[in-house]
C-alpha positions in Angstrom: 15.2 23.3 12.1 13.9 22.8 8.6 17.2 21.7 7.4 17.3 19.2 10.4 14.1 17.8 9.5 15.1 17.4 6.0 18.0 15.6 7.4 16.0 13.0 8.9 14.0 11.9 6.2 16.9 11.7 4.2 18.7 9.8 7.2 15.6 6.9 7.3 15.5 7.1 3.5 12.0 8.1 3.3 13.0 10.3 0.2 15.7 9.2 -2.6 19.2 11.1 -1.8 19.0 12.6 -5.2 15.8 14.5 -5.0 14.7 17.5 -3.4 11.6 17.6 -1.2 8.9 20.0 -2.4 7.5 22.4 0.0 8.0 22.5 3.8 5.4 23.9 5.9 5.0 24.3 9.3 1.7 23.4 11.3 0.0 22.4 14.5 -1.2 19.1 14.3 -2.5 17.1 17.5 -1.4 20.2 19.6 2.3 19.9 18.7 4.1 22.1 16.1 5.6 20.0 13.3 7.1 20.3 9.9 5.0 19.2 6.8 7.3 17.9 3.9 6.2 17.0 0.6 8.5 14.5 -0.7 8.5 11.6 -3.1 10.4 8.2 -3.5 11.1 6.8 -7.1 10.3 2.8 -7.3 10.4 0.5 -10.0 7.4 -1.3 -11.2 8.1 -4.8 -12.1 11.7 -3.8 -12.2 11.2 -1.9 -15.3 9.1 0.9 -15.2 10.2 4.0 -12.9 7.2 5.2 -10.8 7.1 8.4 -8.5 5.3 8.0 -5.4 4.2 11.2 -3.7 4.3 11.3 0.4 3.7 13.6 3.1 6.3 13.3 6.1 5.4 14.8 9.4 8.3 16.2 11.9 8.3 17.3 14.9 9.2 21.0 15.1 10.7 20.5 19.1 12.1 17.0 19.1 13.2 16.6 15.5 11.4 13.2 15.7 9.7 11.4 12.8 5.6 11.8 13.4 4.0 10.1 10.6 4.2 9.4 6.9 1.5 9.7 4.9 1.5 8.2 1.1 -1.0 8.4 -1.8 -3.9 6.2 -1.6 -2.8 3.7 -4.3 0.7 3.3 -2.8 -0.6 0.0 -1.0 -1.8 -1.3 -4.3 1.5 -0.5 -6.4 4.0 -1.5 -3.3 2.7 -5.1 -4.3 4.5 -4.6 -7.7 7.2 -2.5 -6.9 10.4 -2.9 -6.1 
């Protein structure tokens, strides 16, 4: 099942195809069993400077559906200048 969760986040392009997600944990959140996957995505700041943006992805262990994506607090600021 964790392999299916990783395939889902790759299919939705939440993480870069060449990058391997960090750790995969299983937890109960909102009375549902979910996988918490630590991942990162590479973006370019002002088209020049590569920046790795960490994020946590929550995937349902039952259905395999994407539940939530939490990005770092600075992501909204950096996303104004990143492409």
